N, C-alpha and C positions, 0 to 999 in steps of 0.2 A: 648252571645252564638255564634252568627254569627262570631264575631271577633275571638274567639278561634278556630272555625272550619277553618276559612281562614288561620290562623297561622299554624295550623296542616297540612293543605294541602300544604302550601308553604314549610314547613320543609320536608314533604314526597317527594315533587318534587325535592328538592335540593339533598336529599339522592339518588334518582333514577338517577339524572344526573351525580353525582360522580361515581355511579356504572357503568354507560355506558361509561364514558370517561376515566376511570382510575384515579389513584391518583398520585399527585405529590410526588416525593421522599422527604423524611424527612431528614434534617441534623441530623446526628447521635449524634452530641453534644448537640444541642438545642431542637430537636424534631420539629422545625419549617420547613416550606417549603423552598426549596432551592432558593436562589437568587444570582445573580452575572453575570459576563461576563468572557469568556474564549477565548483567541486568540490562534489559532493553525496555523502553517505554515510548509511547507516542501515538503516531498516526493510526486512526481507526481503519483507514484504507489498507494499510500495510499489515495490520495485526494478524489476520488469518495466515497470510503468507509468512510472516515472521515466526509464527508458532509452528508452521510446517517446516521451515528451515531449522528451527531449534530442535524439533523432534528428530529429523533425519540426521542432523549433525551429531546429536547425542547418541544415535544408534551406532555410529561408527567411531565415536569418541566418548565412551561411557564414563570417562573421568571428568567430563566437562558438563556442568549444570548451567542451563540457559533459561532465564525467566523473561517472558515477553508479556507486556501489558499494553492495552490501548489507552484511550482517554483523549486522544487528539494530538495533533502536531505541536500545538502551543504548550500542552502539558508536558510532552516529552522534552521539548527544548528547555522549558523552565527547570525540569529535573536535571538536565545536563548542566545548566548554569549553576544549580545548587549543589552539584557534585554527588547526586544520589543515584545516577545511572551511568553505565558504561557507554551505551549507544542511545541516541534519540532517533526514533523513526519519524520522518517528516514527509508529507506530500506537497510541501512547498519549500522554497529556500528560506533560510533564516533571514529575518529582517535586520536592517542596519542597527536598530536600537537594541536588538537581542544580542548581536555580536558585541556591541559596546558593553552591555551588561555582563556578558560572559568574560570579556577581557578584564573588566573592572574586578571581577571575582577570581581572577587568576586562571580562567579557563580559556584554552586556545581551540575554538571550534574548527574541526576539520570535516569537510563535506565529502561524502562518497555517493555517487549516483549508483543505485543498486538495481534499478529497473525503469521501465517507461510505462506510461498509463495514458488513457484517454478518459475524459469526463463524459460519461454517457447521459444523455437526456432521456428520461424514461417517463412513459405514460401508460395508462391502462390499455390493454389490447382493444377495448371497445371504442377507444378514441380514434376518430378517423384522420386526425392530423398526423402526417407522416414526415414532414420536413419543416424546419424552422431556420430562420437566419439568425446570426448573432445579434443583429439589431432587434429582431422580434423578441428574442430571449431576454435581452436587456430591458425592453419595455415591459415584458411580463413580470420580471423579477423586481423592477422598480415600481410596479403597480400602475403603469400607464396603460397597459392592456389587461383587462380583467375578465373578458369573456372569450370563450373559445371561438365564437363565431367571427371574431375579428382577425383570426389567423386561419380561417377555412374550416373550422370545426362546428360542432353543435352549439346551439344557444344555451350554454351552461356557464355559470360563473367558474373561473379557474381557481382551483385549490392549490396554493403555492406551498411546496415542501422544500426546505433548505436544511443543510447541516447547521450545527450551532457554531458560535463564534470561536470556540477553541479548536475548531477543525481547520486543517490546512486546505482541505477541499473548499471550505467556505471562503477562505482568503483568496485562493486561486480563482474561484468562480467570480468573486466580487471584482477582482482586478480585470479579468478577461472578458466578463460579460456585463455585470451590473454597472461597472465603472469605478475607477479608483477613487474618484471624488464624490461618488453617488452612494446611496444607501439602499439596502433591501427594503421592499415594501413592508409596512407594519403588519400586513395581513399574513406574511410568510410564517409558516409553522416550523419552528426550529427543532430539529430532531438530532439525537445524540449519536446516531450511527448510520452507515450506509444501508445496513440491513433493515433498520427502522423505516427508511424511505422506501425501500423495495416493498416492504410489507404494506405500507400505506397505499402505495400506487396499485398494488394487487386488488385492494378492496374499494377503491374509489375511482369511478370512471372520469371524474373531473380533475383528478390530481396530476401534477407534473413535479418531477424531482430530478436531481442530478446525483450520480454515484460514480465510483470508480469502475472502470471497464470490467474488471474481474467479477464484481458483484452483479452487474447487469448480465454478463455472459452466463453466470451460474444460476441466475433466476429462471432461465429458460423462457417458455412461451407465456408465463404468468404475467410478464410485463412486455412492453414494446419499446424498443430503442428508436428514437426519432433521429433522422439524419440531420446534420447541421450544414447549411449551405450546400445541400445535395450530397454530402459525403458521410458515409456510415463509419462509426468507430470500429476499428479493426487493428490487428497487428500491423498490417501493411500501411494503413493510412496514418497510424501513429508513428511508425518508423520513418516514413518519408515526410511527416509533418503536414500532409494534405488535410488531415482532420483538424479543424480549427481549435479544438479544445484538447490538444496533446500536451503532455507535461512529463517531467522526470520525477522519480521518487528517490528519496535520500535516506542515508543514515549519517548522523553526526557523532563525532567522538571528540574527546578532549585530547588534542594532539594526534599525531599519526598513530594508528593502532599498532600495538606491539604484542609479542607473545601470543597468548591464546586468542586475544582479540584480533590480531593480524591474521592468524590462521582461519578464524571464523569469517572475516570479511573477504578474504581471498577465496574461500570455499564458496561463499555466496555469489561471487563474481564469476566463478568457474562453471563448468558444464553442469555439474550436479545441482548447484544452487539455482542456475538459470532455468533448468528444466522445471523446477518447482514454480518459478515465476510463470512459465507457460501453463503448467498444470492448474494454477490458480486463476487463469484467465487474463493475466496481465501480459506485458510485452517484454520479452527478454532482450538484454543488451546484445548487440552484435558481438560474436566471439572472434 
């Protein structure tokens, strides 16, 4: 009798612990708990969000190990083409030549939109400029406007901050603002991350930079977001595309994700994954 009572208590405790800690996701094909490893690399814009996804997914699926690295969209896409990652994070679409290279290497790139974003134009809070047009931004980043007084600010030389050329944000901004057939000003200081731009703007009253919406939102009052064409970057203005510098964020895989990769991407697109998008200051996809 004592033996049966002990067994019953042990079973009850196990049920209680599962109820408190949540359940691991089941593989839809086998009904078993998920196991495996996923390697993700790419966009610096997405890297913090990607690491938050990986951590939370791992909490409910302890049998799955997910590695997430930044380095830029171009770096992640190159790794996908070379077959060294499962997913490439990208803040821009793959280029036609990248798709051709992938197919030549036997890779079939499949695109999944995983969130939305707005490119925030950021300046130091001491800068009195509050709004810029896309045309003015283009002239600033091409080096045609070099003093803040020409756009309503103080008589100070503009310090240009840009992402480096491996960045998807660099590519998006070049096409949307600088001009597809134009070049960034030679005076532009190329930085390796969104956070590096935020840090530079905090300490330089003459600086201007561009970062993903989540980075600007998380920086708080230490920087100032400039409206573009009179529209502030926000969840609503990105969703309705009224903010001129709105974009999608992507994950690319070799073929349609299957198995543990499918479970992961479906979780990201679901309520739990999209809550993390919002928590990170980006724009969740409509559910």
